C-alpha atoms as a printed R data frame, in Angstrom:
    type eleno elety resid chain resno       x       y       z
1   ATOM     1    CA   MET     A     1  -9.033  -0.011  -7.422
2   ATOM     2    CA   LYS     A     2  -6.398   1.050  -4.925
3   ATOM     3    CA   ALA     A     3  -3.542  -1.164  -3.749
4   ATOM     4    CA   LEU     A     4  -4.537  -3.926  -1.365
5   ATOM     5    CA   ASP     A     5  -2.582  -2.925   1.694
6   ATOM     6    CA   THR     A     6  -3.664  -4.162   5.082
7   ATOM     7    CA   PRO     A     7  -5.496  -1.600   7.234
8   ATOM     8    CA   PHE     A     8  -3.330   0.871   9.101
9   ATOM     9    CA   PHE     A     9  -3.096  -0.047  12.777
10  ATOM    10    CA   ILE     A    10  -1.297   1.611  15.648
11  ATOM    11    CA   PRO     A    11  -1.094  -0.664  18.702
12  ATOM    12    CA   ALA     A    12  -2.119   0.781  22.025
13  ATOM    13    CA   ALA     A    13   0.547   1.273  24.643
14  ATOM    14    CA   LEU     A    14   1.512  -2.242  25.628
15  ATOM    15    CA   ASP     A    15   3.205  -3.588  28.688
16  ATOM    16    CA   SER     A    16   6.430  -4.952  27.203
17  ATOM    17    CA   ALA     A    17   6.889  -7.273  30.188
18  ATOM    18    CA   GLU     A    18   3.471  -8.808  29.473
19  ATOM    19    CA   ILE     A    19   4.357  -9.278  25.792
20  ATOM    20    CA   ARG     A    20   7.622 -10.995  26.803
21  ATOM    21    CA   ARG     A    21   5.713 -13.336  29.152
22  ATOM    22    CA   GLU     A    22   3.255 -14.249  26.398
23  ATOM    23    CA   LYS     A    23   6.082 -14.897  23.925
24  ATOM    24    CA   GLU     A    24   7.759 -17.180  26.471
25  ATOM    25    CA   LYS     A    25   4.481 -19.089  26.911
26  ATOM    26    CA   ALA     A    26   4.311 -19.485  23.118
27  ATOM    27    CA   ARG     A    27   7.881 -20.843  23.034
28  ATOM    28    CA   ALA     A    28   6.975 -23.395  25.714
29  ATOM    29    CA   LEU     A    29   3.828 -24.436  23.837
30  ATOM    30    CA   ARG     A    30   5.848 -24.784  20.612
31  ATOM    31    CA   ARG     A    31   7.855 -27.529  22.348
32  ATOM    32    CA   SER     A    32   4.735 -29.327  23.610
33  ATOM    33    CA   GLN     A    33   3.168 -32.558  22.354
34  ATOM    34    CA   TRP     A    34  -0.009 -30.573  21.674
35  ATOM    35    CA   TRP     A    35   1.775 -28.336  19.156
36  ATOM    36    CA   GLN     A    36   3.632 -31.256  17.567
37  ATOM    37    CA   ARG     A    37   0.290 -33.022  16.978
38  ATOM    38    CA   LYS     A    38  -1.196 -29.824  15.577
39  ATOM    39    CA   ILE     A    39   1.558 -29.264  13.006
40  ATOM    40    CA   SER     A    40   1.762 -32.969  12.145
41  ATOM    41    CA   GLN     A    41  -1.596 -32.511  10.384
42  ATOM    42    CA   GLY     A    42   0.221 -30.216   7.938
43  ATOM    43    CA   ILE     A    43  -2.754 -27.927   7.287
44  ATOM    44    CA   CYS     A    44  -2.723 -24.135   7.390
45  ATOM    45    CA   HIS     A    45  -5.491 -22.807   9.636
46  ATOM    46    CA   TYR     A    46  -6.154 -19.888   7.285
47  ATOM    47    CA   CYS     A    47  -5.882 -21.101   3.683
48  ATOM    48    CA   GLY     A    48  -6.344 -24.836   4.245
49  ATOM    49    CA   ARG     A    49  -3.304 -25.725   2.127
50  ATOM    50    CA   HIS     A    50  -1.340 -28.863   2.952
51  ATOM    51    CA   VAL     A    51   2.130 -27.790   4.029
52  ATOM    52    CA   PRO     A    52   5.081 -29.843   5.311
53  ATOM    53    CA   PRO     A    53   4.894 -29.671   9.139
54  ATOM    54    CA   GLY     A    54   8.314 -28.011   9.351
55  ATOM    55    CA   GLU     A    55   7.027 -25.117   7.251
56  ATOM    56    CA   LEU     A    56   4.081 -24.295   9.515
57  ATOM    57    CA   THR     A    57   4.437 -21.379  11.902
58  ATOM    58    CA   MET     A    58   2.673 -20.590  15.157
59  ATOM    59    CA   ASP     A    59   0.222 -17.721  14.786
60  ATOM    60    CA   HIS     A    60  -1.708 -15.902  17.489
61  ATOM    61    CA   ILE     A    61  -5.270 -15.768  16.134
62  ATOM    62    CA   VAL     A    62  -5.817 -12.619  18.184
63  ATOM    63    CA   PRO     A    63  -2.338 -11.057  17.995
64  ATOM    64    CA   LEU     A    64  -0.453 -10.197  21.160
65  ATOM    65    CA   VAL     A    65  -0.440  -6.514  20.176
66  ATOM    66    CA   ARG     A    66  -4.247  -6.665  20.030
67  ATOM    67    CA   GLY     A    67  -4.577  -8.233  23.494
68  ATOM    68    CA   GLY     A    68  -4.328 -11.904  22.520
69  ATOM    69    CA   LYS     A    69  -2.758 -14.514  24.769
70  ATOM    70    CA   SER     A    70  -0.461 -17.462  24.176
71  ATOM    71    CA   SER     A    71  -3.044 -20.127  24.913
72  ATOM    72    CA   ARG     A    72  -4.090 -23.229  23.001
73  ATOM    73    CA   GLY     A    73  -7.360 -21.612  22.004
74  ATOM    74    CA   ASN     A    74  -5.575 -18.609  20.500
75  ATOM    75    CA   LEU     A    75  -2.783 -20.387  18.622
76  ATOM    76    CA   ALA     A    76  -3.030 -21.795  15.118
77  ATOM    77    CA   ALA     A    77  -0.701 -23.518  12.686
78  ATOM    78    CA   ALA     A    78  -0.277 -21.241   9.674
79  ATOM    79    CA   CYS     A    79   1.785 -21.384   6.510
80  ATOM    80    CA   LYS     A    80   4.437 -18.678   6.388
81  ATOM    81    CA   ASP     A    81   2.622 -16.817   3.621
82  ATOM    82    CA   CYS     A    82  -0.637 -16.518   5.587
83  ATOM    83    CA   ASN     A    83   1.142 -15.689   8.840
84  ATOM    84    CA   ASN     A    84   3.163 -12.932   7.149
85  ATOM    85    CA   ARG     A    85   0.091 -11.473   5.427
86  ATOM    86    CA   LYS     A    86  -2.147 -11.680   8.498
87  ATOM    87    CA   LYS     A    87   0.301  -9.787  10.723
88  ATOM    88    CA   TYR     A    88  -1.738  -8.087  13.457
89  ATOM    89    CA   LEU     A    89  -5.212  -8.550  11.942
90  ATOM    90    CA   LEU     A    90  -8.110  -9.888  13.971
91  ATOM    91    CA   PRO     A    91 -10.021 -12.861  12.523
92  ATOM    92    CA   THR     A    92 -12.825 -10.665  11.158
93  ATOM    93    CA   GLU     A    93 -10.307  -8.287   9.561
94  ATOM    94    CA   TRP     A    94  -8.457 -11.253   8.018
95  ATOM    95    CA   ASN     A    95 -11.704 -12.647   6.603
96  ATOM    96    CA   ASP     A    96 -12.523  -9.251   5.067
97  ATOM    97    CA   TYR     A    97  -9.025  -9.084   3.559
98  ATOM    98    CA   MET     A    98  -9.396 -12.569   2.048
99  ATOM    99    CA   ARG     A    99 -12.801 -11.663   0.559
100 ATOM   100    CA   ILE     A   100 -11.263  -8.602  -1.108
101 ATOM   101    CA   LEU     A   101  -8.441 -10.725  -2.530
102 ATOM   102    CA   ALA     A   102 -10.926 -13.291  -3.845
103 ATOM   103    CA   ARG     A   103 -12.944 -10.540  -5.524
104 ATOM   104    CA   VAL     A   104  -9.844  -9.065  -7.156
105 ATOM   105    CA   ASP     A   105  -8.769 -12.540  -8.326
106 ATOM   106    CA   GLN     A   106 -12.232 -13.124  -9.805
107 ATOM   107    CA   ASP     A   107 -12.156  -9.722 -11.534
108 ATOM   108    CA   ALA     A   108  -8.743 -10.546 -13.012
109 ATOM   109    CA   VAL     A   109 -10.122 -13.812 -14.433
110 ATOM   110    CA   LEU     A   110 -13.248 -12.152 -15.822
111 ATOM   111    CA   HIS     A   111 -11.360  -9.153 -17.236
112 ATOM   112    CA   PRO     A   112  -7.813 -10.329 -18.026
113 ATOM   113    CA   GLY     A   113  -5.489  -7.448 -18.744
114 ATOM   114    CA   GLY     A   114  -8.279  -5.022 -17.965
115 ATOM   115    CA   ASN     A   115  -8.286  -2.079 -15.641
116 ATOM   116    CA   LEU     A   116  -9.546  -3.053 -12.177
117 ATOM   117    CA   GLU     A   117 -10.545   0.479 -11.176
118 ATOM   118    CA   GLU     A   118 -13.977   0.869  -9.691
């Protein structure tokens, strides 16, 4: 089996002024009561792990580079590990990635020390 790198993605030409505006909106939302309540739950949106609120990061579910906005419906509290691994993936791409990881983990348990080549 080949290395589990995330899919190669080249963002379309983006309006840098629009990206800056969306990042500023995200900064404002990060200071809001809404965000404080969201992180106070201490749960990563992606893996479901309980994480100290100070260790949760703000993630754009649909990334800015993929046309996402800084709105409450597009922002999630994520642990740093998930946020770093998700990068610019869309939700469906992230779910596919997690399924592949689960399959590899299962193969490693079923065939410890074995070759995972298909």
